[in-house]
C-alpha positions as CSV (number, residue, x, y, z in Angstrom):
1,X,0.2,0.1,0.0
2,X,1.1,3.7,-0.9
3,X,0.5,5.9,1.5
4,X,1.7,10.0,2.2
5,X,3.8,10.5,5.2
6,X,2.4,9.3,7.9
7,X,1.7,11.8,11.2
8,X,4.9,12.3,13.5
9,X,3.0,13.7,15.7
10,X,6.2,15.2,17.9
11,X,7.5,18.3,17.4
12,X,10.7,17.0,15.5
13,X,12.4,18.0,12.0
14,X,12.3,14.7,10.3
15,X,10.4,13.0,7.7
16,X,9.6,9.3,7.6
17,X,10.5,8.7,3.7
18,X,14.0,9.8,4.8
19,X,14.8,7.8,8.0
20,X,18.7,7.5,7.6
21,X,18.9,11.4,7.4
22,X,16.3,11.7,10.6
23,X,18.2,9.2,12.5
24,X,21.2,11.6,11.8
25,X,19.3,14.5,12.8
26,X,17.6,13.2,15.8
27,X,20.9,12.1,16.9
28,X,22.0,15.5,16.7
29,X,19.3,17.4,18.7
30,X,19.4,14.6,21.5
31,X,23.1,15.5,21.9
32,X,22.7,19.2,21.9
33,X,19.2,18.5,24.7
34,X,21.5,16.4,26.8
35,X,23.9,19.0,27.3
36,X,21.5,21.4,28.0
37,X,20.9,19.1,31.3
38,X,17.6,18.7,31.5
39,X,15.9,17.4,34.8
40,X,12.7,15.7,33.4
41,X,13.8,12.7,31.0
42,X,10.5,12.8,28.8
43,X,12.2,15.2,26.1
44,X,15.2,12.3,25.8
45,X,12.5,9.1,25.5
46,X,10.3,11.1,22.7
47,X,13.7,11.9,20.8
48,X,15.1,8.2,21.0
49,X,11.8,6.4,20.3
50,X,11.6,8.6,16.9
51,X,15.5,7.3,16.6
52,X,14.3,3.8,17.0
53,X,11.3,4.1,14.9
54,X,14.1,5.8,11.7
55,X,16.5,2.6,12.3
56,X,13.2,0.1,12.0
57,X,12.4,1.8,9.1
58,X,16.1,1.5,7.8
59,X,15.9,-2.2,8.6
60,X,18.1,-2.0,11.4
61,X,16.0,-4.0,13.9
62,X,18.6,-4.9,16.6
63,X,19.8,-1.2,16.6
64,X,16.4,0.3,17.1
65,X,15.7,-2.5,20.1
66,X,18.9,-1.1,21.9
67,X,17.5,2.5,21.3
68,X,14.5,1.5,22.8
69,X,16.3,-0.4,25.5
70,X,17.8,2.7,26.4
71,X,14.5,4.9,26.6
72,X,12.7,2.5,28.5
73,X,15.4,2.8,31.4
74,X,14.6,6.6,31.7
75,X,10.4,6.1,32.2
76,X,10.7,5.6,35.8
77,X,11.6,9.2,36.0
78,X,9.3,10.5,33.5
79,X,6.5,13.0,35.0
80,X,3.7,12.1,32.5
81,X,2.2,9.1,30.7
82,X,3.0,10.4,27.3
83,X,6.6,9.3,27.3
84,X,5.6,5.1,28.2
85,X,2.5,5.6,25.6
86,X,5.4,6.9,23.4
87,X,7.3,3.9,24.1
88,X,4.8,0.9,23.7
89,X,3.9,2.9,20.4
90,X,7.2,2.7,19.0
91,X,8.0,-0.8,20.2
92,X,4.7,-2.1,18.6
93,X,5.9,-0.5,15.3
94,X,9.0,-2.2,15.2
95,X,7.4,-5.2,15.8
96,X,5.4,-4.8,13.1
97,X,8.5,-4.3,11.1
98,X,9.9,-7.7,12.6
99,X,6.8,-9.2,10.8
100,X,5.5,-9.7,15.1
101,X,1.9,-8.6,14.7
102,X,0.7,-11.0,17.8
103,X,3.7,-9.2,20.0
104,X,2.7,-5.5,18.4
105,X,-1.2,-6.0,18.7
106,X,-0.3,-6.5,22.8
107,X,1.3,-3.3,23.1
108,X,-0.8,-0.9,20.7
109,X,-4.2,-2.2,22.9
110,X,-2.0,-1.0,26.1
111,X,-2.1,2.5,24.5
112,X,-5.5,2.1,23.1
113,X,-6.3,1.4,27.2
114,X,-4.2,3.6,28.4
115,X,-4.9,6.6,26.3
116,X,-8.6,5.8,26.3
117,X,-8.2,6.1,30.4
118,X,-6.1,9.6,29.5
119,X,-8.5,10.9,27.2
120,X,-5.8,10.9,25.0
121,X,-6.8,11.4,21.2
122,X,-3.6,11.7,19.5
123,X,-2.2,8.6,21.0
124,X,-5.8,7.0,20.8
125,X,-5.6,7.3,16.8
126,X,-1.6,6.5,16.8
127,X,-2.8,3.2,18.3
128,X,-6.0,2.3,16.1
129,X,-4.4,3.4,13.2
130,X,-1.6,0.4,13.6
131,X,-4.1,-1.8,14.7
132,X,-6.0,-1.4,11.4
133,X,-2.2,-2.4,9.4
134,X,-2.1,-5.5,11.2
135,X,-5.5,-7.0,11.4
136,X,-7.8,-8.7,8.9
137,X,-9.6,-6.3,6.2
138,X,-12.9,-6.2,8.1
139,X,-11.3,-5.8,11.3
140,X,-8.8,-2.9,9.6
141,X,-12.0,-1.4,8.3
142,X,-13.3,-0.8,11.9
143,X,-10.1,0.3,13.5
144,X,-9.6,3.0,10.5
145,X,-13.0,4.4,11.2
146,X,-12.7,4.4,15.2
147,X,-9.6,6.4,14.3
148,X,-11.6,8.5,11.8
149,X,-14.0,9.3,14.4
150,X,-11.7,10.3,16.8
151,X,-9.9,12.8,14.5
152,X,-13.2,14.1,13.4
153,X,-14.8,15.0,16.8
154,X,-12.0,16.6,18.3
155,X,-10.5,20.4,17.7
156,X,-6.8,19.1,18.9
157,X,-4.9,20.0,16.0
158,X,-2.6,16.9,16.6
159,X,-5.4,14.6,16.6
160,X,-7.2,16.2,13.3
161,X,-4.2,16.1,11.3
162,X,-4.7,12.5,11.4
163,X,-7.8,12.9,8.9
164,X,-5.9,13.3,6.0
165,X,-4.2,10.0,6.5
166,X,-7.1,8.2,7.7
167,X,-9.3,8.7,4.6
168,X,-6.2,7.7,2.4
169,X,-6.4,4.5,4.5
170,X,-9.9,4.2,4.3
171,X,-9.9,4.5,0.2
172,X,-7.1,1.8,-0.1
173,X,-9.2,-0.6,1.6
174,X,-12.6,0.4,-0.4
175,X,-10.1,0.0,-3.6
176,X,-8.8,-3.4,-2.3
177,X,-12.6,-4.3,-2.5
178,X,-13.1,-3.0,-5.7
179,X,-15.8,-0.6,-4.1
180,X,-14.3,2.1,-6.5
181,X,-16.9,5.1,-6.0
182,X,-16.6,4.9,-2.1
183,X,-12.3,4.5,-2.8
184,X,-12.7,8.0,-5.1
185,X,-15.1,9.7,-2.4
186,X,-12.6,9.0,0.4
187,X,-9.5,10.4,-1.6
188,X,-11.7,13.0,-2.3
189,X,-11.7,13.8,1.6
190,X,-8.4,13.2,2.0
191,X,-7.2,15.8,-0.3
192,X,-9.6,18.5,1.4
193,X,-8.1,17.4,5.0
194,X,-4.3,17.8,3.5
195,X,-5.6,21.2,1.2
196,X,-6.9,22.8,5.3
197,X,-3.1,21.8,6.6
198,X,-1.5,23.1,3.6
199,X,0.0,20.1,2.7
200,X,0.8,20.6,-1.1
201,X,2.5,17.4,-1.3
202,X,0.1,15.3,0.2
203,X,-2.8,17.1,-2.1
204,X,-1.1,15.7,-4.9
205,X,-0.5,12.2,-3.8
206,X,-4.5,11.8,-2.5
207,X,-5.1,13.0,-6.3
208,X,-2.8,10.5,-7.6
209,X,-4.6,8.0,-5.9
210,X,-7.9,9.3,-7.2
211,X,-6.1,8.8,-10.9
212,X,-5.5,4.9,-9.9
213,X,-9.3,4.6,-9.2
214,X,-10.4,6.3,-13.1
215,X,-7.9,4.0,-14.6
216,X,-9.6,1.1,-12.6
217,X,-13.1,2.1,-13.6
218,X,-11.6,2.3,-17.3
219,X,-10.6,5.9,-17.8
220,X,-8.0,5.6,-19.0
221,X,-7.2,8.3,-20.7
222,X,-8.7,10.9,-18.4
223,X,-6.5,9.0,-15.3
224,X,-3.3,9.5,-17.8
225,X,-3.8,13.3,-18.0
226,X,-4.8,13.7,-14.6
227,X,-1.4,11.8,-13.7
228,X,0.7,13.6,-16.2
229,X,-0.6,17.0,-14.8
230,X,0.5,16.2,-11.0
231,X,3.8,14.8,-12.5
232,X,4.1,18.6,-14.1
233,X,3.4,19.9,-10.4
234,X,6.0,17.5,-9.2
235,X,8.3,18.5,-11.0
236,X,7.5,22.4,-10.1
237,X,8.1,21.6,-6.5
238,X,11.2,19.7,-7.4
239,X,10.1,16.4,-6.3
240,X,9.5,13.2,-7.4
241,X,7.0,10.3,-6.7
242,X,7.0,6.3,-7.5
243,X,3.4,5.7,-7.8
244,X,2.8,8.9,-10.6
245,X,5.3,7.3,-12.6
246,X,4.3,3.8,-12.0
247,X,0.2,5.1,-12.8
248,X,1.6,6.9,-15.6
249,X,3.4,3.7,-17.1
250,X,0.6,1.5,-16.2
251,X,-2.0,4.2,-18.2
252,X,0.6,4.0,-21.2
253,X,0.4,0.3,-21.5
254,X,-2.9,-0.1,-21.1
255,X,-3.3,1.9,-24.0
256,X,-0.8,-0.2,-25.6
257,X,2.0,2.6,-26.1
258,X,4.5,0.1,-24.5
259,X,7.8,2.2,-25.9
260,X,6.9,5.5,-24.1
261,X,5.4,3.2,-20.7
262,X,9.0,1.7,-20.6
263,X,10.9,4.8,-19.2
264,X,8.0,5.6,-16.7
265,X,8.3,2.1,-15.7
266,X,11.6,2.3,-15.0
267,X,11.6,5.6,-13.4
268,X,9.2,4.0,-11.0
269,X,11.4,1.1,-10.4
270,X,14.3,3.3,-9.7
271,X,12.4,5.5,-7.2
272,X,10.5,2.3,-5.5
273,X,13.8,0.6,-4.9
274,X,14.9,3.5,-2.5
275,X,12.2,2.0,-0.2
276,X,13.6,-1.0,1.8
277,X,10.0,-1.5,3.4
278,X,8.5,-2.2,-0.3
279,X,11.8,-4.5,-1.4
280,X,10.5,-6.9,1.7
281,X,6.9,-6.0,1.4
282,X,5.9,-6.2,-2.4
283,X,9.0,-7.6,-4.4
284,X,7.2,-9.3,-7.5
285,X,5.8,-5.8,-7.7
286,X,9.7,-4.3,-8.1
287,X,10.2,-7.0,-10.3
288,X,7.5,-6.4,-12.7
289,X,8.5,-3.0,-12.8
290,X,12.2,-3.6,-13.4
291,X,11.3,-6.0,-16.4
292,X,8.8,-3.3,-18.3
293,X,11.2,-0.6,-17.7
294,X,14.2,-2.9,-18.9
295,X,15.8,-1.1,-16.1
296,X,19.0,-2.6,-14.3
297,X,19.3,-3.5,-11.0
298,X,19.7,-0.1,-9.0
299,X,20.0,-2.2,-5.5
300,X,23.1,-3.8,-6.8
């Protein structure tokens, strides 16, 4: 599943799509904060959990485990519940990456219990969203709706900022069920939420997901025009996206414009190959892109 950057609801300047760079920056911040000599270790726990998240996204699971152990040792001195919730969440996320969903579920359910007791909606939404990732399709839908209901009914910015991502997840759920109009509606709601937040790139991505729905509705020329326009917009922002290139390639392939499709398949393969999680979760997709794009193995 392709998603925009998930919400990082801590006040730290990093992007989930660039975990290696994030780890370096977070460790720099950690050393700077340590030098300041804070008495409450909550700040250190917060940063350490995000270092661990960056490490697990790189596939560095042993390092992530050591970092989380370091954070856990500081918990007894923390003056609020938030650090414990953060550790539980990131421990669960690392277990998801390690393909241990049963153990991850225990951590997420504990976060849900504690966050419900404390009426801490941002943590409740985050944990519900993670539950949606590891459950069966039916339960996945229920967890996403639970998170969305919480995000829609609150005025807390950190919680409301989840709406776009959750609508995207809902759209992909409907897409998997081939409920195409429901998927289109969910992606439109995601686009609206991202606009409200002023997230221009996320708006582009939400539109791109709607373009995929158009392709599956067999509205190929319309889908192709949309995706090419979005690619132009990203070029203007000096950005690139694997999915948009992939969708353009699929549209061209469907229109039997094989030669033109080839370079877009190759570009999609190049960009997708930079994502270590996709390489683990969907290797056949990467192989197909490489073959259709006649691309060299950029991971070698």
